[in-house]
NUPA-886717 format. One record per residue (C-alpha): x, y, z; residue in one letter. Coordinates in Angstrom, 3 decimals, decimal comma. Example, Ala and Ser with C-alpha at 12.3 -4.5 7.8 and 13.67 -1.06 7.14 Angstrom:
# residues 2
((12,300 -4,500 7,800) 'a') ((13,670 -1,060 7,140) 's') 
//
This chain:
# residues 572
((-26,436 -22,546 -18,570) 'm') ((-26,936 -25,226 -15,927) 'n') ((-29,831 -25,581 -13,523) 'l') ((-28,078 -23,877 -10,608) 'i') ((-27,196 -20,815 -12,701) 's') ((-30,788 -20,532 -13,927) 'k') ((-32,110 -20,702 -10,373) 't') ((-29,729 -18,013 -9,112) 'l') ((-30,485 -15,803 -12,123) 'l') ((-34,213 -16,051 -11,473) 't') ((-33,763 -15,019 -7,836) 'i') ((-31,575 -12,096 -8,886) 'a') ((-34,097 -10,887 -11,466) 'l') ((-36,864 -10,971 -8,864) 'l') ((-34,792 -8,837 -6,493) 'm') ((-33,836 -6,189 -9,082) 'v') ((-37,171 -4,247 -9,084) 'p') ((-37,328 -4,415 -5,277) 'v') ((-33,834 -2,951 -4,959) 'i') ((-34,522 -0,292 -7,611) 'a') ((-37,741 0,827 -5,874) 'l') ((-35,991 1,017 -2,519) 'y') ((-33,078 3,028 -3,930) 'm') ((-35,515 5,566 -5,412) 'y') ((-37,450 5,856 -2,151) 'a') ((-34,244 6,117 -0,154) 'n') ((-32,926 8,895 -2,405) 'r') ((-36,120 10,898 -1,918) 'q') ((-36,030 10,350 1,838) 's') ((-32,414 11,468 2,039) 'v') ((-33,254 14,653 0,129) 'a') ((-36,118 15,466 2,533) 'v') ((-33,974 14,720 5,590) 'v') ((-31,100 16,846 4,267) 'e') ((-33,474 19,763 3,697) 'k') ((-34,928 19,547 7,215) 'q') ((-31,486 19,148 8,797) 'i') ((-30,162 22,143 6,873) 'n') ((-33,064 24,266 8,015) 'm') ((-32,587 23,171 11,624) 'a') ((-28,814 23,760 11,570) 'n') ((-29,151 27,175 9,941) 'e') ((-31,731 28,136 12,552) 'd') ((-29,378 27,027 15,352) 'r') ((-26,547 29,045 13,820) 'l') ((-28,768 32,123 13,533) 'd') ((-29,792 31,849 17,177) 'r') ((-26,181 31,232 18,230) 'f') ((-24,931 34,279 16,344) 'l') ((-27,846 36,334 17,758) 'd') ((-26,702 35,296 21,228) 'e') ((-23,167 36,531 20,549) 'i') ((-24,360 39,783 19,014) 'e') ((-26,895 40,253 21,837) 'g') ((-24,095 40,050 24,381) 't') ((-22,076 42,569 22,385) 'l') ((-25,091 44,890 22,313) 'd') ((-25,510 44,484 26,067) 'q') ((-21,885 45,417 26,649) 'v') ((-22,312 48,416 24,330) 's') ((-25,288 49,554 26,423) 'k') ((-23,157 49,297 29,582) 'y') ((-20,607 51,516 27,899) 'a') ((-23,285 54,110 27,093) 'n') ((-24,533 53,966 30,695) 'i') ((-20,995 54,620 31,891) 'i') ((-20,667 57,594 29,545) 'l') ((-23,873 59,095 30,964) 'n') ((-23,171 58,259 34,607) 'd') ((-22,772 61,489 36,653) 'p') ((-19,973 60,052 38,802) 'd') ((-17,858 59,310 35,739) 'f') ((-18,796 62,694 34,243) 'a') ((-17,717 64,393 37,480) 'e') ((-14,500 62,390 37,529) 'l') ((-13,800 63,423 33,937) 'a') ((-14,238 67,096 34,769) 'g') ((-12,351 67,080 38,088) 'k') ((-8,647 67,695 38,232) 's') ((-6,549 65,453 40,419) 'a') ((-4,443 68,338 41,634) 'a') ((-7,448 70,429 42,835) 'a') ((-8,603 68,124 45,620) 'd') ((-6,617 64,926 45,904) 'r') ((-8,846 63,394 48,562) 'y') ((-12,129 63,956 46,694) 'd') ((-10,508 62,777 43,497) 'y') ((-9,293 59,553 45,147) 'a') ((-12,793 58,897 46,533) 'v') ((-14,344 59,441 43,103) 'l') ((-11,728 57,159 41,480) 'm') ((-12,376 54,395 43,997) 'e') ((-16,131 54,666 43,430) 'a') ((-15,612 54,614 39,664) 'a') ((-13,442 51,502 39,788) 'e') ((-16,017 49,801 42,036) 's') ((-18,771 50,576 39,524) 'k') ((-16,595 49,315 36,686) 'l') ((-16,139 46,024 38,565) 'g') ((-19,901 45,713 38,996) 'l') ((-20,473 46,414 35,299) 'f') ((-17,887 43,747 34,278) 's') ((-19,616 41,206 36,549) 'l') ((-23,127 42,022 35,341) 's') ((-22,750 39,638 32,381) 't') ((-21,737 35,995 32,204) 'd') ((-18,917 36,954 29,907) 'w') ((-15,579 37,746 31,449) 'm') ((-14,794 41,340 30,435) 's') ((-12,606 44,289 31,338) 'r') ((-13,654 47,964 31,223) 'i') ((-11,030 50,722 31,061) 'n') ((-11,780 54,445 31,344) 'l') ((-9,488 57,165 29,975) 'y') ((-9,858 60,863 30,894) 'f') ((-7,930 62,967 28,365) 'p') ((-8,567 66,217 30,273) 'a') ((-6,885 64,985 33,461) 's') ((-4,602 62,406 31,845) 'g') ((-5,846 59,703 34,245) 'r') ((-7,281 56,196 33,669) 'a') ((-9,303 53,611 35,621) 'a') ((-9,940 49,888 35,122) 's') ((-12,293 47,219 36,395) 's') ((-9,548 44,593 36,801) 'h') ((-6,082 46,053 37,155) 's') ((-4,371 49,350 37,261) 's') ((-4,104 51,068 33,926) 'v') ((-1,961 53,999 32,842) 'v') ((-3,167 56,825 30,602) 'y') ((-1,105 56,641 27,416) 'd') ((-1,871 58,988 24,527) 'e') ((0,283 56,937 22,123) 't') ((-1,679 53,816 23,022) 'y') ((-5,020 55,613 22,462) 'l') ((-3,910 57,119 19,182) 'q') ((-2,859 53,692 17,888) 'r') ((-5,740 51,545 19,152) 'n') ((-8,802 53,804 19,344) 'l') ((-11,489 52,190 17,124) 'd') ((-15,318 52,536 17,167) 'p') ((-15,728 48,982 15,808) 'd') ((-15,032 45,634 17,419) 'w') ((-11,392 44,601 16,929) 't') ((-9,512 41,457 17,933) 'f') ((-6,198 41,991 19,695) 'r') ((-3,768 40,761 22,330) 'n') ((-4,171 42,234 25,842) 'v') ((-2,398 41,833 29,196) 'm') ((-4,452 41,262 32,355) 'i') ((-2,528 40,984 35,626) 'n') ((0,575 40,021 33,671) 'g') ((-1,165 37,273 31,704) 'i') ((-1,424 37,518 27,908) 'g') ((-4,879 37,005 26,450) 'k') ((-6,802 37,737 23,278) 'r') ((-9,936 39,853 23,384) 'a') ((-12,579 41,595 21,305) 'f') ((-12,193 45,333 21,974) 't') ((-14,384 48,378 21,234) 'r') ((-14,096 52,027 22,220) 'h') ((-16,830 54,528 23,145) 'f') ((-16,356 58,262 23,724) 'a') ((-18,330 61,231 25,025) 'a') ((-18,855 63,166 22,964) 'p') ((-18,883 60,750 20,012) 'y') ((-16,548 62,999 18,024) 'a') ((-13,899 62,094 20,555) 'g') ((-13,357 58,829 18,685) 'l') ((-11,862 60,859 15,833) 'a') ((-9,854 63,162 18,137) 'd') ((-9,427 61,588 21,558) 'f') ((-8,162 64,857 23,082) 'r') ((-11,605 66,422 22,530) 's') ((-13,341 63,619 24,489) 'a') ((-14,192 64,033 28,136) 's') ((-14,143 60,290 28,755) 'v') ((-13,217 57,233 26,624) 'i') ((-14,572 53,773 27,478) 'v') ((-12,564 50,709 26,361) 'e') ((-14,408 47,375 26,619) 'v') ((-12,457 44,052 26,330) 'd') ((-14,465 40,844 25,911) 'l') ((-12,083 37,923 26,484) 'm') ((-11,698 35,251 23,783) 'e') ((-12,335 32,603 26,465) 'd') ((-15,981 33,673 26,571) 'n') ((-16,469 33,029 22,858) 'v') ((-14,576 29,698 23,077) 'v') ((-16,817 28,582 25,952) 'a') ((-19,878 29,559 23,940) 'l') ((-18,557 27,621 20,915) 'l') ((-17,920 24,593 23,123) 'd') ((-21,454 24,738 24,496) 'r') ((-22,837 25,045 20,980) 'f') ((-20,727 22,082 19,837) 'k') ((-21,812 19,876 22,740) 's') ((-25,323 19,835 21,341) 'n') ((-24,300 18,033 18,153) 'g') ((-21,485 16,555 16,077) 'n') ((-20,549 19,856 14,459) 'n') ((-17,310 21,869 14,809) 'd') ((-18,014 25,669 14,878) 'p') ((-15,427 28,454 14,829) 'f') ((-15,178 32,175 14,061) 'l') ((-13,036 33,493 11,232) 'y') ((-11,924 36,863 9,936) 'k') ((-9,756 37,350 6,865) 'a') ((-6,955 37,088 6,205) 'p') ((-5,926 34,606 8,904) 'd') ((-7,638 35,080 12,246) 'r') ((-9,460 32,245 13,985) 'f') ((-11,353 31,745 17,224) 'v') ((-11,662 27,977 17,595) 'l') ((-13,659 25,927 20,053) 'n') ((-11,776 23,980 22,693) 'g') ((-11,540 20,741 20,703) 't') ((-11,393 22,141 17,175) 's') ((-8,919 20,923 14,548) 'd') ((-6,992 24,042 13,473) 'a') ((-5,692 22,481 10,261) 'e') ((-9,176 21,302 9,273) 'a') ((-10,542 24,789 9,963) 'a') ((-7,925 26,351 7,676) 'r') ((-8,735 23,904 4,904) 'r') ((-12,461 24,588 5,270) 'i') ((-11,845 28,335 5,028) 'v') ((-9,660 27,872 1,930) 'a') ((-12,227 25,603 0,268) 'a') ((-15,066 28,052 0,951) 'a') ((-13,032 30,978 -0,428) 'g') ((-13,256 33,008 2,793) 'l') ((-9,500 33,626 2,891) 's') ((-9,740 35,290 -0,528) 'a') ((-12,592 37,544 0,666) 'n') ((-14,969 35,942 -1,809) 'r') ((-18,634 35,870 -0,962) 'e') ((-19,201 32,307 0,195) 'a') ((-22,405 30,345 -0,096) 'k') ((-24,499 30,104 3,058) 'r') ((-24,330 26,318 2,755) 'r') ((-22,036 24,126 0,662) 'd') ((-20,487 20,641 0,562) 'i') ((-16,720 20,074 0,384) 'f') ((-14,421 17,045 0,566) 'r') ((-12,097 16,835 3,552) 'l') ((-9,835 13,793 4,118) 'd') ((-11,872 11,655 1,725) 'd') ((-15,055 12,594 3,564) 'k') ((-17,820 14,929 2,498) 'q') ((-18,494 17,722 4,984) 'v') ((-21,465 20,082 5,051) 'l') ((-20,258 23,649 5,721) 'v') ((-22,420 26,510 6,980) 'y') ((-21,169 30,110 6,647) 'v') ((-22,912 32,968 8,491) 'l') ((-21,290 36,456 8,539) 'p') ((-21,869 38,854 11,458) 's') ((-22,076 42,506 10,369) 'p') ((-21,877 43,744 13,965) 'k') ((-18,824 41,737 14,902) 'l') ((-17,179 41,828 11,480) 'g') ((-16,406 38,101 11,737) 'w') ((-17,880 35,036 10,070) 't') ((-19,341 32,097 11,959) 'l') ((-18,356 28,832 10,249) 'v') ((-19,702 25,429 11,203) 'd') ((-19,130 22,102 9,519) 'y') ((-20,279 18,560 10,120) 'v') ((-19,448 15,275 8,312) 'p') ((-22,288 14,499 5,955) 'l') ((-22,135 10,830 6,854) 'e') ((-22,793 11,695 10,504) 'd') ((-25,913 13,636 9,525) 'i') ((-27,199 10,808 7,375) 'l') ((-26,159 8,076 9,825) 'a') ((-29,754 6,954 10,577) 'p') ((-30,587 6,786 6,871) 'm') ((-27,355 4,942 6,202) 't') ((-28,163 2,468 8,952) 'k') ((-31,606 1,898 7,454) 's') ((-30,089 1,403 4,015) 'r') ((-27,576 -1,108 5,339) 'y') ((-30,384 -2,945 7,127) 'l') ((-32,269 -3,209 3,844) 'f') ((-29,169 -4,432 2,056) 'y') ((-28,601 -6,994 4,801) 'a') ((-32,197 -8,218 4,385) 't') ((-31,786 -8,500 0,624) 'v') ((-28,499 -10,302 1,134) 't') ((-30,162 -12,716 3,545) 'l') ((-32,883 -13,457 1,004) 'l') ((-30,276 -14,027 -1,670) 'l') ((-28,356 -16,316 0,658) 'l') ((-31,470 -18,327 1,389) 'l') ((-32,082 -18,662 -2,344) 'g') ((-28,463 -19,609 -2,855) 'a') ((-28,747 -22,184 -0,078) 'a') ((-31,721 -23,762 -1,810) 'a') ((-29,774 -23,823 -5,060) 'a') ((-26,731 -25,235 -3,233) 'a') ((-28,767 -28,167 -1,957) 'i') ((-29,687 -29,007 -5,529) 'l') ((-26,082 -28,423 -6,572) 'y') ((-24,519 -30,736 -4,005) 'f') ((-27,027 -33,546 -4,481) 'h') ((-27,317 -33,518 -8,263) 'v') ((-24,892 -31,350 -10,147) 'q') ((-21,773 -32,007 -8,086) 'm') ((-21,849 -35,824 -8,503) 'p') ((-22,357 -35,358 -12,252) 'v') ((-19,517 -32,836 -12,418) 'r') ((-17,159 -35,033 -10,412) 'r') ((-17,903 -37,920 -12,719) 'l') ((-17,339 -35,720 -15,790) 's') ((-14,051 -34,322 -14,434) 'e') ((-12,814 -37,805 -13,552) 's') ((-13,547 -39,007 -17,074) 'v') ((-11,605 -36,003 -18,459) 's') ((-8,628 -36,764 -16,207) 'r') ((-8,749 -40,363 -17,285) 'l') ((-8,712 -39,168 -20,883) 'k') ((-5,595 -37,061 -20,149) 'r') ((-3,786 -40,148 -18,872) 'g') ((-4,321 -39,820 -15,101) 'e') ((-5,242 -43,461 -14,640) 'f') ((-4,890 -43,302 -10,845) 's') ((-7,949 -41,077 -10,586) 'v') ((-10,711 -42,358 -8,328) 'r') ((-13,965 -40,847 -7,136) 'i') ((-14,239 -40,913 -3,369) 'e') ((-17,380 -42,177 -1,706) 'g') ((-20,530 -40,115 -2,050) 't') ((-23,541 -39,862 0,234) 's') ((-25,892 -39,739 -2,749) 'n') ((-27,403 -43,199 -3,095) 'r') ((-28,578 -42,557 -6,640) 'd') ((-25,039 -42,021 -7,975) 'f') ((-23,233 -44,568 -5,776) 'r') ((-23,573 -47,557 -8,203) 'p') ((-22,420 -45,471 -11,184) 'l') ((-19,376 -44,139 -9,318) 'i') ((-18,440 -47,641 -8,168) 'g') ((-18,469 -48,905 -11,764) 'q') ((-16,290 -45,990 -12,869) 'f') ((-13,689 -46,689 -10,147) 'n') ((-13,556 -50,364 -11,154) 'e') ((-13,038 -49,430 -14,815) 'm') ((-10,261 -46,917 -13,920) 'a') ((-8,445 -49,531 -11,777) 'a') ((-8,361 -52,003 -14,640) 'r') ((-7,093 -49,387 -17,078) 'm') ((-4,368 -48,320 -14,622) 'q') ((-3,188 -51,907 -14,256) 'h') ((-2,850 -52,330 -18,014) 'l') ((-1,107 -48,972 -18,509) 'v') ((1,388 -49,550 -15,691) 'e') ((2,283 -52,867 -17,227) 'k') ((3,029 -51,197 -20,549) 'v') ((4,898 -48,365 -18,771) 'y') ((7,280 -50,808 -17,061) 'l') ((8,127 -52,256 -20,448) 'e') ((8,885 -48,775 -21,773) 'e') ((11,155 -48,047 -18,773) 'i') ((13,155 -51,185 -19,451) 'r') ((13,496 -50,147 -23,096) 'a') ((14,699 -46,660 -22,091) 'k') ((17,257 -48,114 -19,680) 'e') ((18,626 -50,206 -22,485) 'a') ((18,893 -47,149 -24,725) 'v') ((20,630 -45,126 -21,978) 'm') ((23,209 -47,867 -21,420) 'k') ((23,844 -47,876 -25,159) 'q') ((24,319 -44,095 -25,203) 'l') ((26,671 -44,215 -22,225) 'q') ((28,731 -46,954 -23,834) 's') ((29,159 -44,723 -26,910) 'q') ((30,921 -42,120 -24,784) 'i') ((33,542 -44,386 -23,240) 'n') ((35,398 -45,383 -26,475) 'p') ((35,482 -41,763 -27,632) 'h') ((37,131 -40,579 -24,422) 'f') ((39,419 -43,589 -24,268) 'l') ((40,634 -42,927 -27,824) 'y') ((41,627 -39,345 -26,948) 'n') ((43,370 -40,406 -23,742) 's') ((45,367 -43,181 -25,410) 'l') ((46,377 -40,810 -28,196) 'a') ((47,738 -38,430 -25,575) 'f') ((49,679 -41,239 -23,838) 'i') ((51,223 -42,293 -27,145) 'v') ((52,233 -38,707 -27,895) 's') ((53,831 -38,221 -24,464) 'm') ((55,661 -41,571 -24,759) 'a') ((57,099 -40,549 -28,120) 'k') ((58,285 -37,296 -26,565) 'l') ((59,874 -39,281 -23,734) 'n') ((57,814 -37,521 -21,073) 'r') ((57,038 -40,220 -18,519) 'p') ((55,427 -37,942 -15,927) 'a') ((52,379 -37,057 -18,048) 'p') ((52,184 -40,705 -19,134) 'v') ((52,038 -41,841 -15,525) 'v') ((49,559 -39,125 -14,594) 's') ((47,361 -39,968 -17,558) 'm') ((47,541 -43,687 -16,732) 'a') ((46,436 -43,015 -13,166) 'h') ((43,694 -40,713 -14,426) 's') ((42,502 -43,386 -16,836) 'l') ((42,457 -45,873 -13,991) 'a') ((40,368 -43,428 -11,928) 'd') ((38,109 -42,880 -14,927) 'y') ((37,359 -46,568 -15,449) 'f') ((37,032 -47,017 -11,711) 'k') ((34,394 -44,262 -11,775) 'y') ((32,519 -45,696 -14,744) 't') ((32,697 -49,329 -13,649) 'a') ((32,380 -48,873 -9,895) 'r') ((28,838 -50,247 -9,835) 'n') ((26,006 -51,048 -12,150) 'v') ((24,085 -47,895 -11,300) 's') ((23,646 -45,489 -14,195) 'm') ((23,367 -42,446 -11,900) 't') ((25,744 -40,498 -9,680) 't') ((25,682 -37,326 -7,615) 't') ((26,592 -33,945 -9,059) 'i') ((29,474 -33,716 -6,605) 'r') ((31,050 -36,961 -7,848) 'e') ((30,528 -35,906 -11,473) 'e') ((32,201 -32,538 -10,816) 'i') ((35,167 -34,264 -9,138) 'e') ((35,489 -36,484 -12,190) 'f') ((35,324 -33,437 -14,488) 'v') ((38,050 -31,733 -12,447) 's') ((40,304 -34,765 -12,952) 's') ((39,564 -34,668 -16,678) 'y') ((40,500 -30,986 -16,900) 'i') ((43,751 -31,730 -15,053) 'd') ((44,539 -34,393 -17,662) 'i') ((43,853 -31,963 -20,514) 'm') ((46,078 -29,390 -18,846) 'n') ((48,998 -31,816 -19,157) 'y') ((48,389 -31,761 -22,878) 'q') ((47,557 -28,059 -23,428) 'l') ((49,031 -26,495 -20,313) 'g') ((46,914 -23,330 -20,310) 'n') ((43,349 -24,169 -19,250) 'i') ((41,733 -22,320 -16,370) 'r') ((38,691 -23,698 -14,617) 'c') ((36,115 -22,087 -12,297) 'e') ((33,430 -24,225 -10,621) 'i') ((30,439 -22,723 -8,779) 'd') ((27,950 -25,406 -7,683) 'i') ((25,593 -24,632 -4,743) 'p') ((25,912 -27,033 -1,844) 'a') ((22,188 -27,841 -2,092) 's') ((22,754 -29,327 -5,576) 'm') ((25,730 -31,568 -4,774) 'e') ((23,638 -34,552 -3,671) 'r') ((21,227 -34,446 -6,618) 'l') ((21,358 -37,532 -8,845) 'l') ((22,198 -37,269 -12,551) 'i') ((23,238 -39,800 -15,261) 'p') ((26,924 -40,680 -15,214) 'r') ((29,250 -38,880 -17,647) 'l') ((26,734 -36,092 -18,185) 'l') ((28,926 -33,003 -17,735) 'i') ((32,317 -34,369 -18,936) 'q') ((31,375 -34,553 -22,666) 'p') ((30,255 -30,912 -22,576) 'v') ((33,548 -29,861 -20,945) 'v') ((35,480 -31,946 -23,458) 'e') ((33,652 -30,231 -26,317) 'n') ((34,512 -26,797 -24,868) 'a') ((38,202 -27,719 -24,624) 'i') ((38,590 -29,435 -27,987) 'v') ((36,508 -27,061 -30,120) 'h') ((36,714 -23,827 -28,126) 'g') ((40,012 -23,544 -26,237) 'l') ((42,415 -25,804 -28,106) 'e') ((42,322 -23,715 -31,354) 'p') ((43,369 -20,622 -29,348) 'k') ((47,165 -20,287 -29,045) 'p') ((46,955 -18,887 -25,506) 'd') ((44,296 -21,284 -24,260) 'g') ((41,459 -19,936 -22,116) 'g') ((39,077 -20,690 -19,279) 'g') ((35,997 -22,754 -18,518) 'i') ((33,308 -21,872 -15,990) 'r') ((30,864 -24,457 -14,601) 'i') ((27,954 -22,957 -12,636) 'a') ((24,840 -24,548 -11,164) 'g') ((21,450 -22,990 -10,456) 'e') ((18,512 -24,498 -8,587) 'e') ((14,908 -23,396 -9,092) 'e') ((11,791 -24,659 -7,322) 'p') ((11,031 -27,187 -10,100) 'd') ((14,126 -27,103 -12,303) 'w') ((17,898 -27,624 -12,061) 'v') ((20,442 -26,295 -14,542) 's') ((24,218 -26,501 -14,997) 'i') ((25,902 -24,051 -17,377) 'a') ((29,276 -24,776 -19,019) 'v') ((30,756 -21,755 -20,783) 'e') ((34,162 -20,996 -22,257) 'd') ((35,990 -18,013 -23,719) 'd') ((37,162 -19,918 -26,782) 'g') ((36,772 -19,220 -30,478) 'v') ((32,987 -19,667 -30,333) 'g') ((30,577 -20,021 -33,252) 'm') ((28,630 -17,749 -35,521) 't') ((24,886 -17,398 -35,060) 'e') ((24,058 -19,723 -38,023) 'p') ((26,502 -22,334 -36,699) 'e') ((24,936 -22,236 -33,240) 'r') ((21,459 -22,557 -34,737) 'a') ((22,561 -25,588 -36,809) 'a') ((24,083 -27,232 -33,705) 'l') ((20,885 -26,641 -31,723) 'a') ((18,847 -28,310 -34,483) 'e') ((21,177 -31,346 -34,496) 'r') ((20,694 -31,753 -30,732) 'l') ((16,916 -32,016 -31,286) 'k') ((17,222 -34,890 -33,774) 'e') ((16,371 -38,414 -32,691) 't') ((19,559 -39,890 -34,212) 'e') ((23,150 -38,642 -34,161) 'a') ((24,499 -37,418 -37,475) 'd') ((28,037 -36,101 -38,047) 'g') ((29,932 -34,118 -35,402) 'd') ((28,651 -33,345 -31,938) 'g') ((27,766 -36,920 -30,973) 'i') ((28,914 -36,273 -27,394) 'g') ((26,571 -33,310 -26,930) 'l') ((23,769 -35,218 -28,655) 'w') ((24,292 -38,133 -26,230) 'n') ((24,045 -35,756 -23,247) 'v') ((20,852 -34,190 -24,599) 'c') ((19,240 -37,599 -25,272) 'q') ((20,152 -38,967 -21,847) 'r') ((18,583 -35,919 -20,127) 'l') ((15,376 -36,427 -22,106) 'r') ((15,234 -40,133 -21,347) 'y') ((15,930 -39,573 -17,649) 'q') ((13,889 -36,432 -16,881) 'f') ((11,364 -35,998 -19,698) 'g') ((11,066 -34,374 -23,110) 'e') ((11,234 -30,800 -21,748) 'q') ((14,755 -31,415 -20,414) 's') ((17,830 -31,089 -22,625) 'g') ((20,764 -28,928 -23,706) 'v') ((20,584 -25,371 -25,065) 't') ((23,354 -23,594 -26,971) 'v') ((24,141 -19,888 -26,706) 'g') ((26,910 -17,334 -26,929) 'a') ((29,098 -16,682 -23,900) 's') ((29,644 -13,039 -22,826) 'p') ((33,399 -13,753 -23,007) 's') ((33,170 -14,674 -26,697) 'g') ((32,923 -18,466 -26,590) 'g') ((29,979 -20,827 -26,225) 'l') ((27,593 -21,431 -23,358) 'r') ((25,878 -24,815 -22,957) 'f') ((23,072 -25,114 -20,389) 'v') ((22,010 -28,564 -19,171) 'l') ((18,511 -28,154 -17,755) 'r') ((16,168 -30,756 -16,330) 'w') ((13,060 -30,953 -14,211) 'r') ((13,398 -32,051 -10,610) 'k') ((12,015 -35,556 -10,085) 'p') ((9,143 -35,736 -7,568) 'p') ((10,394 -36,392 -4,048) 's') 
//
């Protein structure tokens, strides 16, 4: 462990007890804050639900006042047919009182009166018709939630019925008067909105199995998921307070049932919003600790840059020099203490590079001599085959192939002796190979050839006569033994750092042991027995492009052999 690591480790160890103590204190503080917040929120919910129930109680009292009002009692006992004028006056007075009762509270409400004895009805908002079927279906002494129509507009409302006498709720025909009170849903929504505006919560009312009264900005889907998570939809008794996960966030859910209303008040708030001040304090502490660590790291960095880095650079440069990178130099340093040492190292590396480059040039000249020798070994082999073909055609008195072969031989020697350069482009080599295949077709007459070389590879330089010996081997040893001949495919492939040319045929092929033996012969440093042409190609690739380049042997999918010439791209 170096000096910098020891310094940083010491700083870290000093900060560990501080961080641990803070985390413990923060955990205790969060617990206390959560407890106080829960108490405050539950108290707010209790007061909010008391406000709703208080309004319902107030409306219920209005209904009882109406039942005991003498005008309404007189209207219930008076027949419309007895005195139409008096009855109309009483009805108008009753409707006026109903309007006053509906306006006596901040909640928008509608009060309907039904008189079973006379079969008449009155309303505080719009005309209403006495309908026994309607009363029989909807009469309920408890608060219900239903759809209503007011002046042709559909709304939802909480509805409750009162009757005098009370037994009239069981048999409406025995009642003298029935009071129907509708409290519009808009009132509850406005109250929920006002309750929500005081915090970051999201309250709503719920009644199983699937009835909701949401605030004006509530997320209906989130409310359904909260209800499902709390088990309210399954009529299970939910906890008064619980924590659930919603959209990868923890939410604190409060559940408060209302026995009077028969609904449940549900409120939820993201836990991270509640603990935002504590979270901010925690982040501030972490930022302070981070700043202290950075200051310690800065002090260690000063020591690192002025002492350890020059030593490391010197050590790395020596390692690179050991690996053979003799061009390595250490750039100037601002540290005066290390400047003389670095200067001496650069001088030593320059001298070593000069000596190595001198030896390297001698090795290059030796390799060029070897490559010329290998190339010269190919020419007599090809010339022997070509002359043998000419002699055979002359004996058969076939002058056309003789002339074609003679011209092809002239082109061949023109290609090989055109200049003293040992390299050519892939395009020129492929053209030469095409001419060679044409010559062999005069002899065998049944050779097909397919060439697929990308345009980007055509200008790449390779040693002369690199592909032709491989093609010749495919024809002589793969296709010629087959009575019906066959085909050759030459394909090129370019990678970021490598280039390869594959030559495959559909000839007689080799067995796996034979291919393995041929691959071993290609790796030898000296040619031995058959396959000297392929060995020459492999050696020339290694001399030209490095030891990792060469020729691999494999089986062709069509049954013959597949030779891949692969070499590394020279640096541009």
